[in-house]
C-alpha positions as CSV (number, residue, x, y, z in Angstrom):
1,M,-0.2,0.2,-0.1
2,S,1.3,3.4,-1.3
3,E,1.5,6.1,1.5
4,L,0.3,9.6,1.2
5,L,0.8,10.3,5.0
6,K,3.2,8.4,7.9
7,I,3.7,9.0,10.8
8,E,6.4,7.9,12.9
9,E,7.0,7.4,16.9
10,L,5.1,11.0,17.2
11,T,5.6,12.6,20.2
12,K,4.3,15.4,21.8
13,R,5.5,16.4,25.4
14,F,3.5,19.4,28.2
15,G,6.3,19.9,30.4
16,G,5.7,16.5,32.6
17,L,2.5,15.4,30.5
18,T,3.6,13.5,27.2
19,A,0.1,13.9,25.5
20,V,0.9,11.8,22.4
21,N,3.7,8.7,23.0
22,S,5.1,7.3,20.2
23,V,2.2,6.9,17.3
24,S,2.9,6.0,14.4
25,F,0.7,5.1,11.5
26,S,-0.1,5.8,8.3
27,V,-3.0,7.0,5.3
28,A,-2.8,5.7,2.0
29,P,-3.9,8.3,-0.8
30,G,-7.9,8.2,-1.1
31,E,-8.7,6.6,1.9
32,V,-10.6,8.2,4.4
33,V,-9.1,7.2,8.2
34,G,-11.1,7.5,11.4
35,L,-8.7,9.0,14.3
36,L,-10.6,8.1,17.7
37,G,-10.3,7.7,21.4
38,P,-12.1,9.1,24.3
39,N,-11.3,12.9,25.4
40,G,-7.9,14.0,26.2
41,S,-6.7,10.5,24.3
42,G,-4.6,12.8,22.2
43,K,-6.0,13.1,18.7
44,T,-6.5,16.7,17.8
45,T,-2.7,17.3,19.2
46,V,-1.9,14.8,16.5
47,L,-4.0,16.8,14.2
48,N,-2.0,20.0,15.5
49,M,1.5,19.1,14.5
50,I,0.4,17.1,11.2
51,S,-0.8,20.8,10.3
52,G,2.3,22.6,11.8
53,H,0.1,24.0,14.4
54,L,2.0,22.5,17.5
55,P,6.0,21.6,17.1
56,A,6.3,17.6,17.7
57,T,8.8,17.2,20.7
58,S,10.2,14.0,18.8
59,G,9.2,11.8,16.1
60,R,9.1,12.3,11.8
61,I,5.9,13.3,10.0
62,A,6.0,12.5,5.7
63,L,3.4,13.7,3.0
64,G,3.9,11.7,-0.1
65,G,7.6,10.7,1.1
66,Q,8.4,14.0,2.4
67,T,9.7,15.4,6.0
68,I,6.9,17.8,7.0
69,S,7.1,17.5,10.9
70,G,9.0,21.4,12.0
71,L,7.7,23.2,9.1
72,A,5.2,26.3,10.2
73,P,1.6,26.3,9.3
74,N,1.5,28.0,6.0
75,Q,4.6,26.0,5.1
76,I,2.5,22.5,5.3
77,V,-0.5,24.6,3.6
78,L,1.1,24.8,0.7
79,K,2.7,21.2,0.8
80,G,-1.5,19.8,0.2
81,V,-2.6,19.7,3.8
82,S,-5.4,21.3,5.2
83,R,-8.0,21.2,8.1
84,T,-11.3,22.2,10.1
85,F,-11.4,22.9,13.6
86,Q,-13.4,22.1,16.2
87,L,-14.7,25.5,16.6
88,V,-15.7,26.9,13.3
89,R,-12.7,30.0,12.6
90,G,-14.5,31.8,9.8
91,L,-14.2,35.6,9.8
92,P,-17.4,37.3,10.5
93,S,-16.5,40.7,9.1
94,L,-16.1,39.4,5.4
95,T,-19.0,37.8,3.1
96,V,-18.5,34.2,2.6
97,G,-17.2,34.6,0.0
98,E,-15.0,36.6,0.7
99,N,-13.9,34.0,3.3
100,V,-13.1,31.7,0.4
101,V,-11.4,34.2,-1.2
102,A,-8.8,35.1,1.5
103,A,-7.9,31.1,1.8
104,L,-7.5,31.3,-2.5
105,A,-5.3,34.3,-1.7
106,F,-3.1,32.6,0.2
107,G,-2.9,28.9,-1.6
108,R,-1.0,27.3,-3.7
109,R,-2.2,29.1,-6.7
110,K,-2.5,32.5,-4.7
111,L,-5.1,33.6,-6.9
112,W,-7.1,36.7,-6.6
113,G,-9.6,39.7,-8.0
114,K,-12.0,37.6,-10.8
115,A,-10.4,34.3,-10.5
116,A,-10.7,33.9,-6.7
117,Q,-14.0,35.1,-7.1
118,A,-15.1,32.6,-9.5
119,E,-12.8,29.7,-7.6
120,A,-14.7,30.4,-4.5
121,L,-17.8,30.5,-6.0
122,Q,-17.4,26.8,-7.5
123,R,-15.7,26.0,-4.5
124,L,-19.2,27.1,-2.7
125,D,-21.3,24.9,-4.8
126,E,-19.3,22.1,-3.9
127,V,-20.1,22.4,-0.4
128,G,-24.5,23.8,-0.8
129,L,-23.2,27.5,-0.3
130,A,-22.8,29.2,-3.5
131,H,-26.4,31.1,-3.2
132,R,-25.0,32.2,0.2
133,A,-22.0,33.6,-1.0
134,D,-23.1,37.5,-1.0
135,Q,-24.1,37.3,2.5
136,S,-22.5,37.7,6.1
137,A,-20.6,35.4,7.8
138,Q,-22.0,36.1,11.0
139,E,-25.6,35.5,9.4
140,L,-24.8,31.5,8.8
141,T,-26.4,28.9,10.8
142,Y,-23.9,26.5,12.2
143,I,-24.0,23.9,9.9
144,D,-23.4,26.8,7.3
145,Q,-20.7,28.0,9.2
146,K,-19.2,24.3,8.9
147,R,-19.7,24.4,5.6
148,M,-17.8,27.4,4.9
149,E,-15.1,26.5,7.2
150,L,-15.1,22.7,5.0
151,A,-14.8,25.6,1.9
152,R,-12.1,27.3,2.4
153,A,-10.3,24.3,3.5
154,L,-11.0,22.7,0.1
155,A,-10.2,26.2,-1.7
156,L,-6.3,25.2,-0.7
157,E,-6.0,22.0,-2.8
158,P,-5.5,19.6,-0.1
159,E,-4.1,15.9,-0.9
160,L,-4.9,15.5,3.1
161,L,-7.7,16.7,4.4
162,L,-7.7,16.9,8.3
163,L,-11.3,17.0,9.6
164,D,-11.5,17.9,13.5
165,E,-15.3,16.7,15.1
166,W,-16.8,18.4,11.4
167,L,-19.8,17.0,12.1
168,A,-20.1,17.4,16.4
169,G,-23.3,19.6,17.2
170,L,-25.0,18.8,14.2
171,N,-28.8,17.3,14.5
172,P,-30.0,14.0,12.7
173,T,-30.6,16.0,10.3
174,E,-27.8,17.9,9.6
175,M,-25.6,15.1,10.2
176,A,-27.3,12.6,7.2
177,T,-26.5,16.1,5.2
178,G,-22.9,16.4,6.3
179,I,-22.1,12.5,6.3
180,E,-22.9,13.0,2.2
181,L,-21.2,16.1,1.8
182,I,-17.7,14.3,3.0
183,R,-18.5,10.9,1.1
184,S,-18.8,13.7,-2.4
185,I,-15.6,14.6,-1.3
186,Q,-14.8,11.3,-0.7
187,R,-15.8,10.3,-4.5
188,R,-13.8,12.9,-5.6
189,G,-10.5,11.5,-4.4
190,A,-9.4,13.4,-1.7
191,T,-7.9,11.8,1.4
192,I,-8.9,12.1,4.8
193,L,-7.9,11.9,8.4
194,M,-10.6,12.8,10.5
195,V,-11.4,13.0,14.3
196,E,-14.8,12.1,15.3
197,H,-17.0,10.8,18.2
198,M,-20.0,10.3,15.8
199,M,-20.0,6.4,15.8
200,D,-23.1,6.1,12.6
201,A,-20.7,8.5,10.7
202,I,-17.5,6.2,11.5
203,R,-19.0,3.9,10.1
204,A,-20.3,5.1,7.1
205,L,-17.3,7.0,5.9
206,C,-14.2,5.1,7.6
207,S,-13.3,2.3,5.8
208,R,-10.6,2.3,8.4
209,C,-9.4,3.5,12.1
210,V,-6.5,4.4,14.4
211,V,-7.6,4.7,17.8
212,M,-5.8,6.7,20.5
213,N,-6.0,6.3,24.5
214,A,-3.7,8.3,27.1
215,G,-1.8,9.3,24.3
216,R,-0.5,6.0,23.1
217,K,-2.0,4.4,20.2
218,I,-4.2,1.0,21.1
219,A,-5.5,-0.2,17.4
220,D,-5.8,0.4,13.8
221,G,-7.5,-1.9,11.3
222,P,-10.8,-1.9,9.1
223,T,-13.7,0.0,11.2
224,A,-16.0,-2.8,12.3
225,A,-13.3,-5.2,14.1
226,T,-11.0,-2.1,15.6
227,L,-14.5,-0.8,17.0
228,A,-14.7,-4.5,18.4
229,D,-11.8,-4.4,19.8
230,R,-11.8,-5.5,23.5
231,E,-9.3,-2.8,24.2
232,V,-10.9,-0.3,22.4
233,V,-14.6,-1.2,24.1
234,T,-12.6,-1.0,27.6
235,A,-11.5,2.6,26.1
236,Y,-14.4,3.6,25.4
237,L,-16.9,2.7,28.0
238,G,-14.9,0.6,31.4
239,E,-13.6,-2.9,31.9
240,A,-17.2,-3.8,32.8
241,Y,-18.5,-3.3,29.0
242,A,-15.5,-5.3,27.1
């Protein structure tokens, strides 16, 4: 299996706390992989290191065989990694379209002007928001804020898309819409690593899961088998349920 993302012995310490402890795994091109674990297990810290928002204490992160650990976030974006955040980070003073144009201006092609506006509309259309391009970003509903953030991430033309609890906080109807949207991105050949607590979404979207607990990797394999793993069940529900 070829590897788009390869993580080797990745470790992050905050003072005396080891948040991520010698974690290794890989993601193949076109895969949608779930990065799971109880709260505090180190999942978002891993995403933060992949995207450059946190430096690794030790270990290596490679994209397409090229080391990206140690690079700044803007450099990693240009290598082909984009992400969403647990808390949506929009620019509320701008329109929905301008939010995406801002991403394009700093993306891999450095688009601006009419070219950026046309590209922004295309990205917004992909997430079902083209009709709201001229509206203020602060007027969006929660699900539409998430759609806008996803459009911005896609505008950066990622080889690897990192989704950090993108489906969190959605009602059942919004959840179904969100799952289908991620499916549509997957069908276009995207490679996705997603942190998620919604197991229905994980089963629907991810062929494989990597599970963490207390900073270390405890499982890595096909979704159904991984979610039934005794150590994974214990991590989530306690020994009595394993």
